C-alpha positions in Angstrom: -24.8 2.1 -5.2 -28.2 4.5 -5.5 -31.8 3.5 -4.0 -33.2 3.2 -7.3 -30.2 0.9 -8.1 -30.3 -1.3 -4.6 -34.2 -1.5 -5.5 -33.9 -2.9 -9.1 -31.0 -5.3 -8.1 -33.4 -6.8 -5.7 -36.5 -7.3 -7.6 -34.1 -8.8 -10.7 -33.1 -11.4 -8.0 -36.3 -12.1 -7.1 -37.6 -12.9 -10.6 -34.7 -15.0 -11.5 -35.5 -17.0 -7.4 -39.2 -17.0 -9.0 -37.9 -17.6 -12.9 -35.9 -21.1 -11.2 -38.9 -21.9 -9.1 -41.0 -22.1 -11.8 -39.3 -25.3 -13.2 -40.1 -27.4 -9.8 -41.5 -30.7 -10.0 -44.4 -29.6 -7.8 -46.9 -27.9 -10.5 -48.6 -25.4 -8.0 -45.3 -24.3 -6.7 -44.1 -23.7 -10.5 -47.2 -22.1 -12.0 -47.7 -19.5 -8.7 -43.8 -18.6 -9.5 -44.1 -18.4 -12.9 -46.9 -16.4 -12.2 -45.2 -14.3 -10.0 -42.7 -13.8 -12.3 -44.4 -12.4 -15.2 -46.4 -10.0 -12.8 -42.8 -8.1 -11.7 -41.5 -8.6 -14.7 -44.4 -6.5 -16.3 -44.9 -4.3 -13.0 -41.2 -3.4 -13.9 -41.0 -3.3 -17.4 -38.0 -6.0 -17.5 -37.3 -8.3 -20.2 -37.5 -12.2 -19.6 -34.9 -12.4 -22.2 -32.2 -10.3 -20.4 -33.2 -12.4 -17.0 -32.8 -15.4 -18.7 -29.5 -14.6 -20.8 -27.1 -13.0 -18.0 -28.5 -16.1 -16.0 -27.3 -18.4 -18.5 -24.4 -16.5 -19.5 -22.8 -16.8 -16.0 -23.2 -21.0 -16.1 -22.6 -21.7 -19.7 -19.8 -24.0 -20.1 -19.5 -26.5 -23.0 -18.6 -30.3 -22.5 -17.2 -33.2 -24.5 -18.5 -36.5 -26.0 -16.2 -39.0 -27.1 -17.6 -41.9 -30.0 -15.4 -44.4 -31.0 -15.1 -44.8 -35.1 -11.9 -45.0 -36.8 -8.3 -44.1 -36.7 -8.7 -42.5 -40.4 -11.9 -41.7 -40.8 -13.3 -41.2 -44.5 -14.7 -38.4 -46.2 -18.2 -39.3 -45.8 -18.1 -39.6 -42.1 -16.6 -36.5 -41.6 -19.0 -35.0 -44.1 -21.7 -36.7 -41.5 -20.3 -35.3 -38.0 -21.0 -31.7 -39.4 -24.1 -31.9 -40.4 -25.1 -33.8 -37.3 -22.9 -31.5 -35.0 -24.7 -28.0 -36.6 -28.3 -30.2 -35.9 -27.7 -29.8 -32.2 -25.2 -26.4 -31.9 -22.4 -28.3 -31.6 -18.3 -28.3 -32.9 -16.8 -31.7 -33.5 -12.9 -33.0 -34.3 -11.5 -36.2 -35.2 -8.6 -37.2 -32.7 -6.9 -40.3 -35.4 -4.2 -41.4 -32.4 -7.1 -42.7 -30.5 -9.9 -43.5 -33.5 -12.5 -40.9 -32.0 -14.6 -38.4 -33.0 -15.6 -35.7 -30.3 -18.3 -33.7 -30.2 -18.2 -30.5 -27.9 -21.3 -28.1 -26.9 -23.4 -27.8 -23.9 -25.5 -30.4 -22.4 -27.8 -31.9 -23.0 -27.0 -31.3 -26.9 -23.9 -33.0 -26.6 -24.9 -36.4 -25.8 -27.8 -36.3 -28.1 -25.1 -35.2 -31.1 -22.5 -38.2 -30.0 -25.4 -40.7 -29.7 -27.4 -39.8 -33.0 -23.8 -39.5 -35.0 -22.6 -43.3 -33.4 -26.5 -44.4 -34.9 -26.1 -42.9 -38.2 -22.9 -43.9 -38.7 -23.0 -47.8 -37.7 -26.6 -47.7 -40.0 -24.7 -46.1 -42.9 -21.8 -48.5 -42.5 -24.6 -51.5 -42.8 -26.5 -50.4 -45.8 -23.2 -49.3 -47.3 -22.3 -53.4 -47.3 -25.6 -54.4 -48.0 -25.5 -52.1 -51.3 -22.4 -53.6 -52.2 -23.7 -57.0 -51.8 -26.7 -56.1 -53.7 -26.7 -53.6 -56.5 -23.1 -53.1 -56.7 -21.9 -56.8 -56.0 -21.4 -57.0 -60.1 -18.2 -54.5 -60.0 -14.9 -56.0 -60.7 -12.2 -53.8 -60.1 -11.5 -52.6 -56.4 -11.0 -48.8 -57.9 -15.0 -49.3 -59.1 -15.6 -50.9 -55.9 -14.3 -48.1 -53.3 -15.6 -45.6 -55.6 -19.5 -47.2 -55.4 -19.5 -47.7 -51.8 -18.2 -43.6 -51.2 -20.6 -42.7 -54.2 -23.6 -44.3 -52.1 -22.4 -43.1 -49.0 -22.3 -39.5 -50.0 -25.6 -39.3 -51.3 -27.2 -40.3 -48.2 -25.1 -38.6 -45.8 -26.1 -35.9 -47.7 -29.8 -36.3 -47.7 -29.4 -36.7 -43.7 -27.6 -33.5 -43.3 -30.8 -31.7 -45.2 -33.2 -33.9 -43.5 -31.3 -32.5 -40.3 -31.1 -29.1 -41.2 -34.6 -28.5 -42.3 -35.3 -30.2 -38.7 -33.2 -27.4 -36.8 -35.3 -25.2 -38.8 -38.4 -25.6 -37.8 -37.9 -26.1 -34.2 -34.4 -24.4 -32.9 -32.1 -26.1 -30.4 -30.9 -23.1 -29.0 -33.5 -19.9 -28.0 -31.2 -16.6 -30.3 -30.7 -14.7 -27.3 -28.6 -17.4 -25.9 -26.7 -18.1 -29.4 -23.9 -16.3 -28.5 -23.0 -17.0 -25.2 -23.3 -20.8 -26.3 -20.8 -20.2 -29.1 -18.6 -18.4 -26.6 -18.9 -21.6 -24.6 -17.9 -23.6 -27.1 -15.6 -21.8 -29.2 -13.3 -21.8 -25.9 -13.4 -25.8 -25.3 -12.0 -26.7 -28.6 -8.5 -27.2 -29.2 -6.8 -25.9 -32.5 -7.3 -27.6 -35.7 -5.6 -28.1 -39.1 -7.4 -27.4 -42.4 -8.3 -30.6 -43.5 -8.1 -30.8 -47.3 -11.0 -32.8 -48.8 -10.2 -35.4 -51.3 -10.7 -35.6 -55.0 -14.0 -37.9 -55.4 -15.6 -39.0 -58.8 -18.8 -40.0 -57.9 -21.2 -42.4 -59.3 -24.3 -41.3 -60.5 -26.7 -44.6 -59.8 -24.6 -45.5 -56.3 -24.8 -41.8 -55.1 -28.7 -41.9 -55.8 -29.1 -45.3 -54.1 -27.6 -43.5 -51.4 -29.7 -40.8 -51.6 -33.0 -42.9 -51.8 -31.2 -44.6 -48.0 -31.1 -41.4 -46.6 -34.8 -40.6 -47.3 -35.7 -44.0 -45.5 -33.7 -44.0 -42.5 -36.1 -43.6 -40.0 -34.5 -40.8 -38.0 -37.1 -40.4 -35.1 -37.9 -44.2 -33.6 -34.5 -45.2 -32.5 -33.9 -41.4 -30.5 -37.6 -42.1 -29.1 -37.2 -45.8 -28.1 -34.0 -46.1 -26.7 -33.1 -42.2 -26.0 -36.9 -41.3 -24.0 -35.7 -38.2 -22.6 -34.0 -37.2 -25.6 -35.5 -34.3 -28.3 -36.9 -35.9 -31.3 -35.9 -35.6 -34.6 -37.9 -35.6 -37.7 
């Protein structure tokens, strides 16, 4: 290795150490380390993005978070899992043998994603039951009742997924430079999955719109901020 290459390697190693120190709980030590790292980056015309990317690429691994649901998951619950997973840069799959929905991602994304899904899943089941006891209570046939319940839930999930998508657009979970490394780690941890055909559903407009209203009314930030104070807030 040439003297120039050795010098660059020493500088990069020093910057990486300073970047780690910049997250110290000692605010004075952290500030001094961050300032020195920035000074070296400028002096040697190096990119902070490249420093962080190289560091994270070698250490980034995916984890799983398990949420108990049902062995036979309904179509609206699959749609909800997809929307929540996308919002937190995760992927998911359902294990029908044990009745669990599994979220795969890089911490802390996985924990936040799983908790959010569990909260929304239970909340929507409760709201659907209230809808069936209230506005849809006059329905007589089993088919009409099933269609009304599913229409309500799909309406709610559509709105919630859109809200989560808007939130992610406003405040991205992952810096752009790390996206390919995170995606690679998650893909490596995902099992082989079979394609699942979506069932044909007859939508009842009244119940679907009632679900949309419910989706707008669900408060997404309070539960996260009050019961999980260290997790990222939702809008």
